[in-house]
C-alpha positions as CSV (number, residue, x, y, z in Angstrom):
1,M,98.8,39.1,-291.8
2,I,95.6,37.7,-293.1
3,K,92.0,39.4,-291.9
4,I,89.9,36.9,-290.5
5,K,86.1,37.4,-289.0
6,Y,84.2,34.5,-287.5
7,A,80.5,34.1,-289.3
8,H,78.9,30.9,-287.8
9,T,78.3,27.9,-286.3
10,N,76.2,25.3,-287.5
11,I,74.8,22.6,-285.5
12,I,72.6,19.7,-287.4
13,T,69.8,18.1,-285.1
14,K,67.2,15.8,-285.1
15,D,64.8,18.9,-283.9
16,W,65.7,22.4,-285.2
17,K,63.0,23.8,-283.5
18,K,62.9,22.4,-280.4
19,L,66.7,23.3,-280.1
20,S,67.3,26.8,-281.4
21,K,63.5,27.9,-279.1
22,F,66.4,26.5,-276.4
23,Y,68.6,29.0,-277.3
24,E,66.6,31.1,-277.6
25,I,65.4,31.2,-274.1
26,V,68.7,29.8,-272.6
27,F,71.2,32.1,-273.9
28,N,69.1,35.1,-275.7
29,C,69.9,34.1,-279.0
30,I,67.3,36.2,-281.8
31,P,66.1,33.9,-284.7
32,I,66.7,36.6,-288.1
33,P,63.5,34.9,-290.5
34,P,62.9,33.4,-292.7
35,K,62.8,29.4,-291.8
36,R,65.7,28.3,-294.2
37,I,64.7,25.5,-296.6
38,Y,67.5,24.1,-298.9
39,Q,67.3,21.5,-301.2
40,G,69.2,21.2,-305.0
41,E,72.6,20.3,-306.9
42,W,74.5,22.8,-304.8
43,L,74.0,21.6,-301.7
44,D,74.0,17.7,-302.9
45,K,77.2,19.0,-303.7
46,G,79.0,20.9,-300.6
47,T,77.5,17.4,-297.9
48,G,78.0,14.4,-300.8
49,L,74.5,13.7,-300.0
50,V,72.0,12.8,-303.0
51,N,68.8,14.1,-303.2
52,A,70.1,16.3,-299.5
53,D,67.1,18.8,-298.1
54,L,67.1,20.3,-295.0
55,E,65.3,23.1,-292.6
56,G,66.1,25.4,-289.8
57,I,66.8,29.0,-289.4
58,Q,70.0,31.2,-288.0
59,L,69.6,32.5,-284.7
60,R,71.9,36.2,-284.1
61,L,74.4,35.5,-280.8
62,P,73.9,37.9,-277.8
63,G,76.3,40.2,-277.4
64,Y,77.5,41.3,-280.6
65,G,75.1,43.8,-282.4
66,N,72.5,43.1,-285.5
67,N,75.7,42.1,-287.3
68,G,77.1,39.5,-285.0
69,P,77.7,36.3,-285.7
70,T,75.6,33.4,-285.9
71,L,74.4,29.6,-284.7
72,E,73.0,28.4,-287.5
73,I,70.2,25.2,-286.7
74,Y,69.1,22.6,-289.3
75,Q,67.6,19.7,-289.4
76,Y,67.7,16.9,-292.8
77,S,64.7,15.5,-293.6
78,K,66.6,12.4,-293.5
79,M,68.7,11.5,-290.0
80,V,71.5,8.6,-290.3
81,N,73.3,7.8,-286.7
82,A,76.7,7.0,-288.2
83,E,80.2,5.5,-286.3
84,K,81.6,8.0,-290.1
85,H,80.6,10.6,-289.4
86,V,78.6,12.6,-292.5
87,A,77.1,15.9,-293.6
88,N,73.3,14.5,-292.6
89,Q,74.3,12.9,-288.5
90,R,72.5,14.7,-286.0
91,G,76.0,16.8,-283.7
92,F,78.5,19.2,-284.9
93,G,77.9,20.3,-288.6
94,H,80.7,23.4,-289.2
95,I,82.2,26.4,-288.2
96,T,82.7,28.9,-290.2
97,F,85.3,32.1,-291.0
98,Q,84.9,35.3,-293.3
99,V,88.2,35.9,-294.8
100,E,89.7,38.6,-297.7
101,D,92.3,36.2,-299.4
102,I,91.1,32.8,-298.8
103,A,93.9,31.5,-301.2
104,G,95.9,32.6,-298.3
105,L,94.4,31.3,-295.3
106,L,94.2,27.8,-297.0
107,E,97.9,27.9,-297.6
108,L,98.6,28.7,-294.3
109,A,96.0,26.1,-292.8
110,L,97.7,23.6,-294.9
111,T,101.4,24.2,-294.2
112,N,99.7,24.0,-290.3
113,G,98.4,20.3,-290.8
114,A,95.3,21.0,-292.7
115,C,94.4,18.5,-295.4
116,I,92.2,18.9,-298.7
117,V,90.1,15.4,-298.7
């Protein structure tokens, strides 16, 4: 059995400050400073965008203590609305799991319908 641990969920929004405040107030999420600002070649490669630039914050989800999973809320400097989902489109960005055996998990995912894009 491959050991898996849920890590975080990422949401892209048009106003990260407003949405993070909503999660803080409504769901008792706790901000984890500092504010994150990301840009550079590594982000361009990871998102498939040119000159990607985003900022936001991570919120600790309630009920898990100081080492629990987080909710990332980010806003790209350039937002688009598109029929095809792209990395800087508002909405659900991704869900992440921490694993000890990434190769084993990839093999398991591929044998169960996942594909490499």
